[in-house]
SERO-4910 file (N, C-alpha, C, O; in steps of 0.05 Angstrom, whole numbers):
BEGIN
 pado doro    nc1    nc2    nc3   cac1   cac2   cac3    cc1    cc2    cc3    oc1    oc2    oc3
  Met    A   1009    189   1264   1022    215   1258   1022    233   1285   1001    239   1297
  Ala    A   1051    241   1295   1048    246   1321   1035    272   1316   1025    283   1296
  Lys    A   1039    280   1352   1012    287   1363   1034    329   1355   1058    333   1352
  Lys    A   1018    343   1355   1036    370   1343   1026    396   1379   1031    420   1383
  Phe    A   1014    378   1396    998    392   1414   1000    378   1441    991    356   1446
  Tyr    A   1012    395   1461   1011    380   1484    987    384   1509    982    405   1520
  Thr    A    977    361   1515    959    368   1540    955    370   1555    963    351   1568
  Val    A    939    389   1571    947    400   1605    927    385   1617    916    374   1598
  Leu    A    918    379   1633    899    371   1649    899    388   1679    917    385   1695
  Val    A    878    403   1684    885    412   1713    855    402   1733    831    399   1728
  Leu    A    869    399   1752    847    390   1778    841    413   1796    852    413   1818
  Pro    A    822    436   1787    825    459   1815    819    438   1842    836    442   1859
  Asp    A    798    417   1851    796    406   1872    787    385   1871    779    382   1847
  Val    A    782    366   1883    776    334   1888    745    337   1878    737    318   1864
  Ser    A    730    354   1882    701    351   1870    692    361   1846    669    358   1836
  Ser    A    716    377   1834    714    397   1816    717    368   1784    726    345   1784
  Glu    A    701    388   1757    716    368   1744    750    381   1729    767    399   1729
  Ile    A    742    352   1718    782    360   1702    782    381   1682    762    381   1667
  Arg    A    799    399   1680    802    409   1648    822    411   1638    845    418   1645
  Thr    A    809    399   1612    838    396   1587    835    427   1572    818    443   1565
  Phe    A    868    422   1575    879    451   1550    898    437   1539    912    421   1551
  His    A    899    442   1505    920    441   1489    931    462   1482    923    483   1472
  Ile    A    954    453   1488    974    470   1481    992    475   1450    997    451   1447
  Ala    A   1004    487   1427   1014    481   1413   1045    469   1428   1056    472   1450
  Lys    A   1048    455   1405   1084    455   1415   1102    484   1408   1119    497   1419
  Arg    A   1087    485   1381   1102    513   1365   1096    541   1385   1110    561   1384
  Leu    A   1070    537   1407   1076    558   1419   1081    560   1444   1080    581   1457
  Leu    A   1090    531   1457   1101    524   1479   1124    539   1473   1131    560   1484
  Val    A   1140    521   1449   1173    536   1448   1174    563   1438   1195    575   1434
  Ala    A   1148    572   1434   1153    608   1425   1158    625   1450   1177    641   1451
  Leu    A   1134    620   1476   1145    614   1502   1164    626   1523   1168    645   1538
  Ala    A   1180    587   1507   1189    590   1526   1224    608   1525   1240    617   1541
  Ala    A   1222    604   1490   1243    637   1478   1245    650   1493   1262    654   1510
  Ala    A   1215    664   1487   1216    684   1494   1214    694   1529   1216    717   1537
  Ala    A   1209    670   1548   1218    674   1578   1241    675   1566   1246    699   1567
  Ser    A   1263    662   1553   1293    655   1554   1303    684   1549   1322    689   1562
  Leu    A   1292    712   1526   1297    723   1521   1295    745   1545   1312    761   1553
  Val    A   1273    742   1553   1264    768   1573   1286    764   1595   1299    784   1602
  Phe    A   1291    734   1609   1308    741   1630   1341    739   1616   1359    735   1632
  Val    A   1346    740   1600   1368    742   1587   1374    777   1589   1395    789   1596
  Ala    A   1348    789   1579   1348    824   1564   1356    825   1600   1378    831   1610
  Phe    A   1333    816   1613   1334    839   1651   1362    827   1666   1369    840   1686
  Leu    A   1379    804   1658   1403    808   1665   1429    823   1658   1448    827   1673
  Phe    A   1427    833   1630   1441    852   1620   1432    878   1625   1449    896   1629
  Phe    A   1415    882   1626   1400    908   1647   1419    917   1672   1436    934   1677
  Ile    A   1406    898   1683   1422    897   1713   1459    899   1714   1477    911   1726
  Tyr    A   1454    879   1691   1492    881   1685   1495    914   1672   1515    926   1666
  Gln    A   1474    920   1671   1489    951   1651   1493    978   1670   1507    998   1670
  Ala    A   1474    965   1687   1468    990   1715   1477    987   1736   1472    998   1757
  Val    A   1494    969   1732   1515    965   1760   1544    970   1744   1566    968   1756
  Ser    A   1542    976   1721   1571    981   1707   1556   1010   1705   1569   1029   1712
  Leu    A   1537   1013   1697   1539   1056   1700   1540   1066   1727   1545   1090   1727
  Asn    A   1538   1059   1743   1525   1068   1768   1560   1071   1774   1565   1095   1777
  Gly    A   1575   1060   1775   1603   1049   1775   1617   1073   1764   1625   1091   1778
  His    A   1619   1072   1735   1620   1087   1722   1610   1118   1731   1623   1136   1721
  Met    A   1596   1123   1743   1580   1148   1749   1601   1157   1777   1614   1177   1784
  Leu    A   1595   1127   1789   1616   1135   1819   1641   1148   1809   1650   1171   1815
  Glu    A   1652   1131   1794   1687   1145   1787   1687   1171   1782   1696   1186   1800
  Leu    A   1676   1181   1757   1663   1207   1754   1666   1220   1757   1683   1236   1747
  Arg    A   1643   1220   1782   1642   1243   1807   1664   1242   1819   1674   1262   1828
  Lys    A   1679   1213   1820   1707   1221   1843   1724   1236   1840   1732   1252   1857
  Leu    A   1738   1231   1798   1747   1248   1785   1748   1272   1785   1767   1287   1784
  Arg    A   1712   1277   1786   1709   1303   1784   1721   1324   1806   1735   1344   1806
  Leu    A   1706   1310   1825   1719   1314   1855   1744   1325   1860   1748   1347   1870
  Ala    A   1761   1308   1849   1797   1307   1860   1804   1334   1832   1817   1355   1836
  Ala    A   1794   1327   1810   1800   1353   1794   1784   1372   1806   1803   1387   1810
  Ser    A   1764   1385   1816   1751   1408   1826   1781   1420   1847   1794   1442   1846
  Gln    A   1785   1396   1864   1799   1405   1888   1828   1409   1882   1842   1420   1900
  Gln    A   1843   1398   1849   1867   1401   1852   1864   1433   1833   1880   1451   1831
  Ala    A   1846   1431   1825   1836   1466   1803   1830   1476   1828   1814   1457   1826
  Ser    A   1827   1485   1848   1826   1503   1868   1848   1500   1884   1864   1519   1885
  Leu    A   1853   1478   1898   1889   1481   1904   1903   1503   1885   1910   1525   1892
  Met    A   1904   1492   1859   1923   1516   1849   1921   1540   1847   1942   1554   1848
  Gln    A   1881   1559   1842   1877   1581   1843   1895   1592   1872   1908   1613   1876
  Lys    A   1892   1575   1886   1899   1582   1927   1921   1598   1928   1927   1619   1939
  Thr    A   1941   1566   1902   1971   1578   1898   1982   1591   1882   2006   1596   1880
  Asn    A   1958   1598   1865   1977   1626   1850   1975   1644   1867   1994   1659   1870
  Arg    A   1949   1650   1883   1935   1682   1895   1960   1678   1909   1978   1694   1904
  Leu    A   1966   1656   1929   1989   1660   1949   2023   1662   1934   2040   1660   1951
  Glu    A   2031   1664   1915   2045   1671   1901   2048   1703   1891   2071   1714   1890
  Thr    A   2021   1719   1883   2021   1736   1880   2025   1748   1906   2044   1762   1910
  Glu    A   2012   1744   1918   2015   1754   1945   2035   1760   1954   2043   1783   1958
  Leu    A   2049   1731   1960   2086   1732   1974   2103   1753   1947   2120   1770   1952
  Gly    A   2096   1750   1929   2102   1778   1909   2113   1803   1914   2133   1817   1911
  Ala    A   2084   1803   1927   2078   1829   1924   2084   1838   1961   2084   1861   1970
  Leu    A   2087   1813   1976   2105   1823   1999   2132   1838   1997   2140   1860   2002
  Arg    A   2145   1807   1984   2174   1812   1970   2178   1844   1958   2195   1860   1964
  Glu    A   2166   1845   1949   2173   1875   1940   2150   1900   1964   2156   1923   1959
  Phe    A   2134   1899   1982   2139   1908   2007   2160   1922   2016   2168   1945   2016
  Asp    A   2172   1884   2031   2194   1882   2038   2222   1900   2040   2236   1911   2058
  Leu    A   2222   1896   2006   2243   1920   1991   2236   1946   1997   2253   1958   2010
  Arg    A   2220   1956   1992   2213   1984   1985   2216   1995   2014   2224   2018   2014
  Leu    A   2209   1983   2043   2222   1984   2078   2234   1995   2073   2241   2018   2069
  Arg    A   2243   1959   2075   2283   1954   2074   2299   1993   2065   2310   2010   2079
  Thr    A   2293   1992   2038   2303   2012   2028   2304   2053   2042   2321   2071   2044
  Ala    A   2272   2048   2047   2259   2073   2060   2272   2079   2091   2273   2101   2103
  Ala    A   2285   2047   2104   2292   2059   2133   2318   2047   2117   2317   2023   2124
  Gly    A   2335   2049   2104   2362   2048   2098   2372   2021   2115   2395   2021   2125
  Leu    A   2355   2000   2118   2365   1977   2133   2374   1963   2109   2363   1968   2087
  Glu    A   2395   1944   2109   2409   1925   2087   2390   1896   2080   2379   1878   2092
  Met    A   2393   1903   2052   2378   1879   2041   2398   1865   2031   2407   1871   2009
  Lys    A   2414   1836   2051   2431   1811   2049   2422   1793   2021   2399   1784   2018
  Glu    A   2445   1789   2000   2430   1779   1975   2428   1750   1977   2411   1736   1965
  Asn    A   2449   1740   1998   2450   1714   1999   2433   1698   2020   2433   1674   2023
  Ser    A   2415   1722   2037   2405   1717   2067   2373   1700   2048   2366   1702   2024
  Phe    A   2361   1685   2075   2336   1688   2064   2315   1692   2054   2297   1676   2050
  Leu    A   2316   1722   2047   2302   1742   2045   2305   1742   2022   2291   1762   2015
  Ala    A   2315   1731   2002   2316   1723   1966   2301   1706   1962   2286   1706   1943
  Thr    A   2303   1684   1984   2298   1662   1964   2260   1664   1961   2247   1682   1973
  Gly    A   2249   1644   1945   2220   1640   1927   2231   1654   1902   2253   1657   1892
  Gly    A   2197   1665   1894   2193   1675   1873   2179   1663   1858   2178   1639   1855
  Ala    A   2161   1688   1840   2136   1680   1831   2148   1664   1801   2129   1658   1786
  Asp    A   2169   1659   1794   2181   1647   1773   2190   1621   1764   2201   1615   1743
  Thr    A   2180   1605   1789   2202   1580   1797   2192   1561   1776   2172   1568   1764
  Leu    A   2204   1536   1770   2198   1515   1754   2158   1506   1757   2142   1508   1738
  Ser    A   2151   1493   1794   2131   1484   1794   2110   1519   1792   2087   1514   1799
  Ser    A   2112   1543   1787   2095   1553   1775   2091   1570   1754   2082   1592   1755
  Arg    A   2101   1554   1732   2101   1546   1721   2084   1532   1706   2065   1537   1691
  Thr    A   2099   1506   1716   2076   1482   1708   2051   1479   1720   2037   1459   1714
  Leu    A   2042   1498   1739   2016   1503   1746   1995   1518   1735   1970   1516   1735
  Met    A   2016   1540   1720   1999   1563   1704   1985   1548   1678   1963   1551   1668
  Val    A   2005   1532   1672   2013   1513   1644   1986   1498   1646   1968   1498   1629
  Ala    A   1985   1485   1670   1967   1465   1662   1935   1474   1672   1915   1460   1667
  Ala    A   1933   1501   1689   1912   1517   1685   1905   1527   1663   1880   1529   1664
  Val    A   1918   1538   1631   1912   1541   1609   1904   1521   1592   1888   1528   1575
  Ala    A   1916   1486   1593   1916   1476   1583   1888   1459   1594   1879   1437   1586
  His    A   1877   1478   1616   1846   1460   1631   1860   1425   1643   1845   1406   1646
  Gln    A   1882   1423   1647   1888   1397   1662   1886   1404   1690   1881   1425   1701
  Ala    A   1893   1373   1700   1893   1385   1732   1929   1375   1735   1941   1355   1727
  Pro    A   1939   1400   1749   1972   1401   1755   1982   1371   1772   1969   1363   1791
  Pro    A   2013   1355   1757   2014   1343   1773   2014   1340   1799   2029   1355   1812
  Thr    A   1996   1319   1814   1998   1313   1836   2032   1312   1863   2039   1315   1887
  Asp    A   2041   1307   1842   2081   1304   1860   2082   1326   1864   2085   1335   1887
  Asn    A   2081   1345   1841   2092   1383   1836   2077   1389   1859   2091   1404   1872
  Leu    A   2049   1385   1874   2039   1409   1887   2040   1408   1913   2030   1423   1930
  Pro    A   2058   1379   1915   2072   1388   1953   2088   1395   1954   2093   1403   1977
  Met    A   2113   1400   1933   2133   1410   1932   2129   1459   1932   2140   1480   1937
  Glu    A   2100   1441   1919   2102   1479   1915   2088   1490   1933   2090   1515   1937
  Leu    A   2068   1471   1950   2062   1488   1974   2089   1478   2001   2089   1489   2023
  Asp    A   2097   1469   1997   2132   1472   2020   2133   1492   2008   2119   1510   2018
  Arg    A   2146   1497   1989   2162   1521   1980   2143   1547   1991   2154   1565   2004
  Leu    A   2127   1549   1988   2100   1573   1998   2107   1569   2025   2116   1587   2039
  Ser    A   2103   1554   2031   2103   1539   2070   2129   1559   2083   2125   1576   2100
  His    A   2156   1554   2073   2171   1557   2077   2178   1588   2068   2184   1600   2089
  Glu    A   2179   1604   2048   2178   1630   2043   2150   1646   2052   2149   1670   2047
  Met    A   2130   1634   2063   2115   1645   2085   2134   1649   2108   2140   1672   2114
  Asn    A   2143   1629   2119   2162   1631   2150   2189   1642   2149   2204   1646   2167
  Asn    A   2192   1648   2119   2221   1664   2116   2216   1699   2112   2233   1716   2116
  Arg    A   2187   1703   2101   2177   1726   2110   2177   1738   2128   2189   1759   2129
  Thr    A   2163   1725   2150   2143   1730   2184   2175   1738   2190   2176   1760   2200
  Arg    A   2208   1721   2185   2216   1721   2202   2222   1745   2196   2222   1757   2218
  Ser    A   2229   1772   2166   2241   1788   2156   2230   1803   2161   2245   1821   2170
  Phe    A   2192   1810   2162   2182   1823   2173   2190   1832   2206   2195   1854   2215
  Gln    A   2188   1803   2220   2187   1816   2236   2218   1834   2257   2219   1844   2279
  Glu    A   2244   1828   2229   2271   1841   2235   2263   1874   2230   2268   1895   2242
  Leu    A   2248   1868   2209   2241   1895   2204   2234   1917   2220   2241   1941   2219
  Ile    A   2212   1900   2240   2191   1914   2257   2215   1918   2276   2206   1937   2290
  Asp    A   2236   1913   2285   2251   1909   2309   2269   1936   2303   2271   1956   2318
  Gln    A   2281   1931   2280   2301   1953   2262   2283   1980   2270   2285   1996   2289
  Leu    A   2270   1979   2252   2236   2003   2250   2238   2022   2281   2242   2045   2287
  Glu    A   2232   1991   2298   2220   2009   2318   2249   2023   2344   2243   2039   2363
  Ala    A   2268   2015   2340   2281   2017   2348   2309   2048   2339   2329   2057   2352
  Lys    A   2294   2058   2310   2307   2073   2299   2278   2091   2303   2279   2114   2293
  Arg    A   2249   2083   2317   2238   2108   2312   2239   2115   2334   2231   2137   2341
  Ser    A   2250   2097   2351   2259   2099   2390   2282   2128   2382   2277   2152   2383
  Val    A   2305   2116   2375   2320   2132   2363   2308   2170   2354   2323   2187   2361
  Leu    A   2286   2177   2341   2274   2192   2328   2250   2206   2358   2251   2229   2366
  Ala    A   2237   2191   2365   2229   2201   2390   2248   2210   2413   2244   2225   2433
  Ser    A   2265   2201   2406   2279   2224   2434   2308   2243   2419   2331   2248   2426
  Thr    A   2296   2248   2403   2320   2263   2383   2292   2292   2380   2269   2295   2373
  Pro    A   2318   2309   2396   2299   2336   2392   2294   2358   2380   2305   2380   2381
  Thr    A   2269   2345   2363   2270   2360   2334   2251   2384   2335   2239   2393   2315
  Ile    A   2248   2390   2352   2230   2415   2352   2232   2442   2375   2230   2440   2399
  Trp    A   2236   2469   2359   2227   2478   2388   2224   2477   2403   2199   2480   2402
  Pro    A   2231   2474   2433   2220   2486   2453   2196   2501   2465   2177   2494   2479
  Val    A   2204   2521   2456   2179   2551   2458   2192   2560   2429   2209   2550   2415
  Lys    A   2176   2581   2428   2167   2613   2404   2174   2622   2411   2176   2621   2435
  Gly    A   2190   2645   2394   2203   2664   2410   2220   2678   2387   2212   2678   2363
  Trp    A   2250   2694   2398   2264   2711   2381   2296   2682   2391   2305   2666   2407
  Leu    A   2299   2694   2367   2326   2675   2377   2345   2695   2387   2353   2705   2367
  Thr    A   2353   2703   2401   2376   2735   2427   2401   2728   2419   2418   2744   2412
  Ala    A   2405   2690   2421   2438   2696   2423   2443   2671   2419   2437   2654   2436
  Gly    A   2456   2663   2392   2454   2636   2379   2485   2617   2400   2498   2628   2417
  Phe    A   2488   2595   2393   2500   2575   2402   2549   2593   2396   2558   2613   2387
  Gly    A   2554   2582   2402   2584   2587   2399   2590   2617   2413   2572   2631   2422
  Tyr    A   2616   2625   2415   2626   2647   2418   2616   2670   2419   2607   2677   2397
  Arg    A   2615   2689   2441   2607   2713   2439   2611   2716   2474   2616   2702   2493
  Arg    A   2604   2750   2465   2611   2763   2480   2597   2771   2507   2579   2788   2505
  Ser    A   2603   2763   2530   2582   2761   2554   2569   2787   2552   2580   2802   2535
  Pro    A   2552   2795   2563   2534   2816   2568   2546   2825   2596   2556   2847   2598
  Phe    A   2547   2809   2616   2564   2816   2633   2580   2826   2646   2582   2840   2665
  Thr    A   2593   2815   2630   2629   2821   2645   2648   2823   2613   2671   2817   2611
  Gly    A   2632   2834   2589   2643   2833   2564   2673   2817   2552   2691   2819   2536
  Leu    A   2663   2803   2572   2687   2771   2559   2681   2760   2537   2659   2768   2529
  Arg    A   2693   2743   2520   2691   2730   2507   2694   2705   2518   2714   2697   2529
  Gln    A   2670   2691   2515   2669   2675   2522   2641   2637   2515   2617   2639   2516
  Met    A   2648   2624   2512   2629   2601   2494   2597   2598   2517   2593   2589   2540
  His    A   2582   2609   2498   2553   2590   2496   2540   2576   2485   2535   2574   2461
  Glu    A   2533   2559   2509   2539   2525   2501   2510   2520   2491   2506   2497   2483
  Gly    A   2488   2538   2492   2464   2541   2482   2456   2553   2458   2468   2554   2437
  Val    A   2429   2565   2465   2407   2587   2458   2392   2602   2470   2380   2591   2489
  Asp    A   2385   2629   2465   2376   2641   2484   2343   2651   2466   2338   2674   2459
  Ile    A   2330   2637   2463   2300   2645   2449   2292   2665   2478   2299   2658   2501
  Ser    A   2279   2688   2474   2267   2707   2476   2232   2707   2478   2219   2710   2458
  Asn    A   2223   2704   2501   2188   2710   2497   2178   2719   2525   2195   2725   2541
  Ser    A   2152   2720   2531   2138   2730   2549   2143   2720   2575   2154   2698   2573
  Val    A   2141   2724   2592   2135   2708   2623   2108   2692   2619   2085   2696   2612
  Gly    A   2124   2673   2628   2096   2651   2626   2086   2630   2614   2070   2613   2621
  Thr    A   2107   2640   2582   2108   2627   2559   2101   2599   2567   2104   2595   2591
  Arg    A   2092   2579   2553   2095   2547   2549   2125   2542   2539   2137   2551   2519
  Val    A   2135   2523   2558   2154   2511   2537   2154   2480   2547   2151   2471   2570
  Ile    A   2157   2469   2524   2142   2443   2515   2168   2419   2519   2189   2428   2528
  Ala    A   2167   2403   2515   2189   2376   2501   2191   2371   2478   2173   2362   2463
  Pro    A   2228   2377   2468   2220   2378   2449   2222   2340   2439   2222   2335   2415
  Ala    A   2222   2322   2455   2227   2289   2436   2214   2276   2473   2204   2285   2494
  Asp    A   2220   2257   2465   2204   2235   2494   2236   2235   2511   2258   2239   2500
  Gly    A   2230   2230   2535   2253   2230   2551   2238   2231   2581   2214   2228   2587
  Met    A   2263   2237   2599   2256   2223   2639   2269   2255   2636   2283   2266   2619
  Val    A   2257   2267   2666   2261   2286   2675   2287   2275   2692   2282   2258   2709
  Ser    A   2314   2283   2691   2332   2282   2710   2339   2302   2736   2349   2296   2758
  Tyr    A   2329   2329   2725   2330   2347   2740   2301   2372   2750   2283   2382   2736
  Ala    A   2303   2372   2761   2280   2402   2758   2290   2416   2786   2301   2403   2804
  Gly    A   2285   2442   2786   2289   2460   2809   2320   2479   2807   2338   2476   2791
  Pro    A   2317   2495   2826   2341   2512   2816   2369   2509   2820   2377   2492   2837
  Leu    A   2393   2529   2801   2412   2517   2797   2431   2548   2793   2440   2557   2772
  Gly    A   2432   2557   2814   2452   2574   2816   2448   2597   2789   2428   2594   2775
  Gly    A   2463   2615   2785   2467   2632   2754   2438   2632   2736   2425   2651   2730
  Phe    A   2433   2593   2728   2410   2590   2718   2384   2589   2724   2365   2580   2712
  Gly    A   2386   2602   2749   2358   2606   2759   2340   2585   2760   2354   2564   2761
  Asn    A   2317   2580   2760   2293   2537   2762   2312   2531   2728   2319   2541   2706
  Val    A   2313   2513   2743   2322   2489   2708   2300   2464   2707   2285   2454   2724
  Val    A   2303   2461   2686   2301   2428   2682   2323   2401   2666   2339   2415   2653
  Ser    A   2328   2384   2663   2347   2374   2648   2324   2346   2640   2311   2335   2658
  Leu    A   2322   2339   2618   2317   2314   2612   2337   2295   2604   2358   2307   2597
  Asp    A   2339   2265   2603   2350   2251   2581   2334   2235   2568   2316   2223   2579
  His    A   2339   2234   2548   2321   2234   2527   2341   2200   2517   2339   2192   2494
  Gly    A   2355   2187   2536   2365   2166   2530   2374   2166   2503   2364   2184   2489
  His    A   2399   2145   2486   2418   2150   2473   2437   2158   2473   2451   2149   2455
  Asn    A   2447   2176   2490   2458   2199   2504   2451   2214   2489   2469   2216   2472
  Ile    A   2428   2234   2481   2424   2255   2493   2407   2264   2510   2389   2250   2520
  Ser    A   2411   2288   2513   2400   2307   2534   2398   2334   2529   2412   2346   2513
  Thr    A   2372   2347   2548   2372   2375   2537   2371   2397   2564   2368   2385   2586
  Phe    A   2372   2421   2567   2372   2439   2577   2370   2467   2569   2381   2482   2554
  Tyr    A   2338   2468   2598   2323   2488   2600   2332   2511   2625   2337   2504   2648
  Ala    A   2332   2538   2616   2346   2549   2646   2322   2566   2647   2300   2565   2634
  His    A   2332   2587   2669   2312   2629   2678   2280   2610   2676   2260   2615   2662
  Leu    A   2283   2597   2687   2243   2583   2687   2230   2599   2712   2236   2599   2735
  Gln    A   2202   2621   2693   2197   2617   2715   2182   2592   2740   2184   2594   2765
  Gln    A   2166   2570   2723   2165   2544   2745   2160   2527   2729   2145   2529   2710
  His    A   2177   2503   2736   2170   2476   2721   2157   2465   2728   2153   2462   2752
  Lys    A   2145   2454   2709   2108   2450   2715   2123   2399   2713   2109   2381   2706
  Val    A   2142   2399   2720   2151   2364   2722   2162   2366   2739   2169   2386   2751
  Ser    A   2166   2329   2744   2187   2321   2767   2207   2315   2760   2213   2321   2737
  Gln    A   2224   2303   2774   2245   2290   2775   2240   2257   2775   2234   2246   2796
  Gly    A   2243   2245   2755   2244   2226   2748   2205   2218   2731   2195   2196   2730
  Gln    A   2198   2231   2726   2181   2235   2716   2180   2226   2682   2197   2236   2667
  Arg    A   2158   2206   2668   2162   2209   2644   2151   2234   2623   2136   2254   2627
  Ile    A   2166   2223   2599   2157   2256   2584   2158   2249   2551   2176   2239   2537
  Lys    A   2128   2259   2543   2127   2256   2510   2139   2277   2496   2149   2296   2507
  Arg    A   2137   2275   2474   2148   2307   2461   2130   2325   2468   2115   2312   2484
  Gly    A   2124   2341   2467   2102   2359   2461   2092   2366   2486   2075   2383   2485
  Asp    A   2102   2353   2518   2089   2353   2540   2097   2384   2552   2116   2397   2544
  Leu    A   2078   2394   2571   2092   2422   2571   2108   2410   2602   2100   2394   2620
  Ile    A   2134   2425   2598   2144   2420   2617   2147   2437   2634   2146   2428   2657
  Ala    A   2155   2479   2634   2161   2493   2644   2157   2511   2638   2154   2507   2613
  Leu    A   2151   2542   2642   2149   2570   2640   2166   2589   2636   2180   2597   2655
  Val    A   2169   2598   2615   2188   2610   2607   2194   2640   2634   2172   2651   2639
  Gly    A   2212   2649   2646   2217   2661   2665   2254   2684   2661   2270   2686   2642
  Thr    A   2256   2694   2682   2276   2712   2693   2286   2701   2707   2303   2717   2717
  Thr    A   2289   2686   2714   2299   2674   2745   2330   2662   2724   2334   2653   2701
  Gly    A   2349   2673   2755   2387   2673   2761   2393   2701   2741   2380   2721   2736
  Arg    A   2416   2690   2732   2430   2717   2726   2415   2724   2692   2423   2709   2673
  Ala    A   2397   2744   2687   2382   2749   2666   2374   2778   2665   2364   2790   2684
  Thr    A   2381   2790   2640   2375   2820   2637   2336   2820   2621   2324   2839   2611
  Gly    A   2327   2791   2624   2303   2794   2610   2292   2768   2601   2304   2752   2586
  Pro    A   2269   2766   2609   2250   2732   2590   2262   2734   2570   2268   2749   2552
  His    A   2265   2696   2582   2276   2684   2554   2282   2653   2565   2280   2648   2589
  Leu    A   2288   2637   2549   2291   2605   2554   2327   2612   2540   2334   2629   2524
  His    A   2338   2597   2551   2367   2582   2557   2356   2549   2545   2343   2532   2556
  Tyr    A   2366   2550   2526   2352   2519   2523   2381   2504   2508   2387   2515   2486
  Glu    A   2392   2489   2514   2419   2468   2518   2414   2436   2498   2396   2421   2506
  Ile    A   2427   2428   2478   2429   2398   2475   2457   2394   2472   2472   2406   2456
  Gln    A   2462   2374   2491   2479   2358   2497   2479   2328   2474   2459   2323   2461
  Val    A   2495   2316   2472   2499   2287   2458   2538   2279   2462   2559   2287   2454
  Asn    A   2527   2254   2484   2553   2245   2491   2559   2263   2518   2583   2259   2524
  Gly    A   2551   2274   2531   2559   2303   2543   2566   2323   2534   2566   2341   2551
  Ser    A   2576   2330   2506   2587   2350   2493   2555   2367   2476   2536   2360   2462
  Pro    A   2568   2398   2489   2541   2406   2472   2545   2417   2446   2566   2428   2442
  Val    A   2523   2415   2423   2518   2411   2405   2490   2440   2396   2472   2446   2412
  Asn    A   2493   2449   2374   2470   2470   2367   2455   2463   2357   2455   2455   2334
  Pro    A   2435   2464   2376   2404   2463   2381   2400   2474   2348   2388   2454   2339
  Ser    A   2402   2488   2332   2393   2508   2305   2393   2469   2288   2374   2465   2273
  Lys    A   2410   2451   2290   2420   2434   2266   2407   2420   2276   2419   2399   2274
  Tyr    A   2377   2413   2291   2369   2385   2299   2336   2397   2302   2317   2383   2311
  Val    A   2333   2420   2295   2302   2427   2292   2297   2413   2270   2314   2401   2257
  Ile    A   2264   2411   2262   2251   2414   2240   2228   2427   2231   2212   2427   2212
  Asp    A   2233   2438   2256   2214   2472   2240   2223   2509   2245   2210   2529   2251
  Pro    A   2240   2506   2242   2257   2535   2240   2235   2551   2237   2242   2574   2243
  Glu    A   2215   2551   2231   2196   2577   2225   2192   2588   2253   2188   2611   2260
  Ala    A   2194   2557   2273   2169   2577   2301   2191   2595   2317   2185   2615   2330
  Val    A   2217   2587   2314   2239   2616   2322   2250   2632   2311   2267   2619   2299
  Lys    A   2253   2656   2306   2258   2677   2289   2289   2684   2287   2289   2707   2277
  Phe    A   2312   2678   2290   2338   2688   2284   2344   2714   2283   2345   2723   2260
  Leu    A   2348   2730   2301   2361   2762   2308   2386   2764   2293   2388   2787   2286
  Gly    A   2410   2748   2283   2425   2750   2269   2455   2744   2302   2458   2723   2316
  Asp    A   2468   2769   2303   2483   2764   2334   2473   2793   2345   2487   2813   2342
  Gly    A   2448   2793   2358   2443   2806   2378   2439   2805   2401   2430   2782   2403
  Glu    A   2439   2818   2427   2452   2816   2446   2436   2797   2471   2416   2803   2484
  Ser    A   2450   2775   2470   2447   2752   2498   2420   2763   2523   2418   2782   2538
  Ala    A   2405   2745   2517   2384   2757   2541   2403   2742   2571   2392   2735   2592
  Glu    A   2428   2740   2568   2437   2728   2590   2463   2731   2599   2470   2720   2620
***
């Protein structure tokens, strides 16, 4: 009858006794099967761990990509909103300044309702990442419009600066407060009694009253001038000049740059004058014009109708 066990001899060393162990075949087979099962399970768990790590890494990459695309989409939408506000602001400024908005110019490019923007919005609502091939196109379009808008505002600033320069050089305030004793136009001379052209206005006030510049400019002359007495002449550019006569004293010198509101002289009675007053003229392209049509502070001077001129 075949043995149903295996004998194992163990000899620890030469002087020791031999030890004998009997292992049943069934037990040995069971141990071998268990060892094989543990080894296979170990290999399986290693495979699953490596595979899971790979999936986790891929998932992290996908989440990062989705987060970056979502952030990029939000920035793109924010830029669209800001550009829409800039377009409206650009239009309002041009309308207020009376500047032309050309329909076919670069100022009309772009818009928040373009196809790429709608695609981004649909993707946002669906919680999906927008198509990656649309994002570069959208960013290029936004960059292009940003450049166009920058040029538009620079053009607008240049034109507004030119208008500001003209406005600052326009004599829009009275140079002195007082009573308008003689207006612009033909009148009877208080000295000869003859009808003659009065190329300015006479504003009566006490001697020493301050005379200020009604606009930015440069002093072209300051000193005596015959029957006008002491005078000051200002060149405001843009073919506009002003003239002040019968001054007690001038407070500026030839070639000096002045700003609107600066003190330039004091009211006096020099030259041919019957009393203290300022003779004030505005000339455009070398021709006299009515100063009353330029001022925006009419209350500063009280009009006395066709009263006697102080000149």
